[in-house]
N, C-alpha and C positions, 0 to 999 in steps of 0.2 A: 504493499500500500503506499510506503515511503521510500521505494527503491530510488526515486530520482532527487531526493530530498537529503542534502548532506547534513551532518550534525551542526555545522556552522551556521547553515541556513536555518534549521530548526531554532537554534539558540537565538539567532537574532529576531525570529518572529516571537518567541517567548518573552524575550527582553523588552520588546516595544509593547507588549500587553499589559493592561492595567485592570486588575480585577478587585472590586469591593466586596468584602465578607462582612455580612451583619448578622448577629445572632447571639446565642448563649455561649459564653466563654466559660471555662472552668480550668483548675489547676489540677492535673493529674499527678498524684504522688505516690511513689512506690517505696515500700520498706521491703528490702529483701533480706532473708534470713533462713534458718533451718529449724526443724523441729526434732527433738530427740526425747521428749518426756510429755507426760500428760499432766496437767495442773493437779496439785492437791487440793485445790479450792472447789474446783468442778471439773467435770469430765470433758474438758476441752484442751486441745494441744497448745504448748507453750513455744512460741515462736521467738528465738533469740536473734535479734536484728544484727545484720553485720554491715549493711549498706543502704544508703537511701538515695532517691533520685526523684527529680521533679520535671514535669514536661507540660507544655501548653496542651489544653484539651478543648475539644468541642470546636466552635466556630474559630477559635485561635489555632487549633491544629490544620483546619482547612487553609487558613491564611499562610501558615509556616510551610505547608505543602506547595503552594503556589511559588513562594519565594525560593524554596528548595529547588523547584524545577527551573527557576530563572526568570520568573515574572516578577511584576511589581504588584505587591499585595497591600491593601489597607484593611483595617480591622476596626469595625465600629460595634461596641458592646457596652455592658454595664458590670461594674465590679463593685464591691464594698470598699470602705476606706480601712485597709487592714495589711497585714504581713504579705498575705496571698496575692493581693492586687498588685504590690510592689514586685513580687516574684514574676507574675505574668508581664507586666510592663518591661521588666528587664529582659525576660524570654523573647518577647517580641523584638525589642532593640537588636538582640544578639542575632535574631533570625533575619533582620532587615526588613521587617514589617512596619508600615506607617501605622501606629495604632491611635485610636480616638476612644480611649477607654473612659467612660463617663462614670463618676463616682457617685454611689448612693450610700451617704453616710449611715443610713438606717438599716442596711442589710449586710451580711457577710458574703465574700466572694464564694461561689460555688467551688467546692473542693471535693474531689473524689480520692479517698487514700485506700490503696490496696497494699495488703500484706501478701507477698510472694514467697513461697517456699518451694525449692527445687523447680522452678519455672512454672509453678501452678499457683492460681490465687487461692489463698486460704480464706480470706474475707475482704470485702469492699465496705468502707464507711463513706456515706455521703453527706455532706454539709451544704444545705442550699436554701435560698429564700428567694421570694418574688420581688422584683423591683417595684419601686413606688411610682405612682401615675406621674408625678412631676418630672422625675427622672426620664420616664418613657417619652415624655414630651420634648425633652432636651435630645434624646436620640432622634426622633422624628425631624426635628429642626436642623440637627447636624448633618443628617442624612441628606437633606434638600440641598444644604450648602455645598457639601463635598462631592455629590452625584456626578456633576459635569466633568470632574478630573478622571472618571473610570470608563473603561470599555464595556465592562459586564458586571453583573451584581450576583452574588450568591448568598443565599438566605439559608443559614445553617440553624435548623429548629430542634432544639433538644427539650422543649417543653418546658422551659424555666421561666417563661413570662417576658423574655426580652424581645419578642416580636409581636407585641400587641397590635401595632399598627401597620401590620404586613401588607394588607389590602391596598393602603394608600401608597406605600413604597413601591409596590408592583406596579401601579397605575403611573407614578412618576417617573420609573425607570423606563416603562415602555414609551411613555410620550417623549422621552429623551432619546428613544431609538436604542436602548441598552439591552442585551441578552439578560434574561433573569432565569437563574437556576436556583432550585429548591431542594435541599434535603429535608423531607417532611417528617412530622411526627404527629401521633394520635389519628383519631378516625375522622376529624373535620377537614377535608380538604377544600371546602368551598372557598375559604380564605386565600387559597393559592390560585383561584381562578385567574386566566390571563398570562400566566407565567410561560416562558419559552420552554422550559424542561423541568421536571421533577424526578428524583432518583430514589424511589422507595426500595427497600429490599423485599424479600418475599413475604416476611410475617407483616410488615407495615402495609404492603398492598392488600394482603389477605383481610387485614382488619377493615378496609374499606370496601373492596368489591366482593369479598367472600371467598370461599375455597374454589378450586377448579380441578378437573380431573383429566384435563387433555390440554394440548397446546392450543387446539382451536378454541376451546372454552376461554382460556386465558387471553387469548388475542382478541376475542369478542368482547370480553369484560374490559379489559385494558382500553381499548379503542372507544369503547362507550364512555368511559370515565374521562379520556382525553378529549373527546368531542364535547361532553358536558362541561367541562372546566374550560373549554377553549384554550387547551394547552398545544404547543407545536408538537411535543413528544413527551413520552413517558420513558425513562431508562430503568429498567428492573434489573437490580443486582440480585444475583441468584447462588452466592457463595460458590460451592464447588461446582455448580452447574454454569458458571459463567454469567452473562448478562445479555439481556435482550432489549432493543430499542424499538418502541412502537411510534411511529410517526404517520404521516398521510399515506405511505407506500406499505409495501410488505415489510413485516418485522425483520430486523437485522440481528443476527445472534453471534456472539463471539464466546468461546469457550474459555474457561479459566486459564490464566497464565501462570499461576503459581506451581513451582515444582515441588515445593513442600510447605504446607500451611502450618505456620508456627503460632500465629496469634492473630486473629481477625479484627480486633479492637482497633479503631481508627481506619479501618479499610474504605469504609463509605466516605470518610473525609478526603481520602486521597482520590477517590473516584471523582467526585464532585469538583474537587480543586483541579484535577486534570482536565474535566470537561470544561469547566468554566475558563481556564487559561487557554486551552486549545481553541475554543470557540472565539475568545476575544482575540486570538492570533489568526483568525481568518479560515480556520480548518471547518470543513463540513462536519454534521453531527456523527456520521458512521466513522469518520477519520478521527474526530475528538474522542469517541468511544474506544477506539483501538489504543490511542495513547493512554487514556485513562485506565483501561484494563491492564496495559503492560506495567504502568506505574503501581496499581494496585497488587499486582503479582509480586513486585518487589517487597512491597510494605508488608505483606502477611507472612513473609519469611522472616520478620524481624519481631521481638519481644516487645510488647507494650505499644504505647501511642508513638508510632514512628513516621517518618517521611521517606519519600523517593527523591534522591537528587538527580539533577540533570544528567550527571555521568552515569548513574545507574540505569536511567531510562534509555540513553543512548546504547548501552551494553546489551541491555534486554531486547532492544529492537533489533539489533545486529545479529542475535541469536536466532532470529525467525527463520 
């Protein structure tokens, strides 16, 4: 598909593309250790922590994936006024992301703390609160101000309340001629109406259209949803089954690219980051899907919330 495109040409196109990511950010914290005994206080394992790590998650991980692939990424979201917010801001700066993190002093920054033993999660602890109305109005205002600086917009919905005004934001982006991509959450997709592309996984799509027992039924239900919401396309990510693009033509299917699946957390972030960056770079949706699928294949072979670098993408494309 990209036989006539050199890595230098791909890099040039990516580096000129500007993508704004709007949505719910979080700080992913990892405590790595080992278990050798059961607690005398309760029948639970005792984890002795040897190493800690922290990474930008949610919408922030989408933005860092875009930057890692060589694109220009902006991030608009809400954090609390706490140590976790400072850590996120610093991580974004390190990754080369232009961050517009609006502080809500009444809430804590969303944090997901995972205790990992021998490369397996022992437990995950979530700390999260919904942003306040006044701060969400600030998000809406800032969005309108910075929208002209970007070629495409990605909405990363993790259901944390940061995208209350998404319907208006979609309308403004469309009026400005920007591609609008959405990583959806929940069963109410009406708020995503008019978007260019949504990227649900199997469980998320099933929650909206119900189950299917054949490819024909899936196509019929997906196309019905696409037409109802006036979407250009739906990209269904199917884990080990690859991904399928439903647009106004025949469905386009691509098998999974992963040689060995190590950890699927964050793979959806890589897919939508790859799609958004590729579409902002002028690639067609099937071409963008190919690039995003290749990048996701790199990421699932890594542990935890990870990214695909431009160099890794080029190597993976060369192996085809």
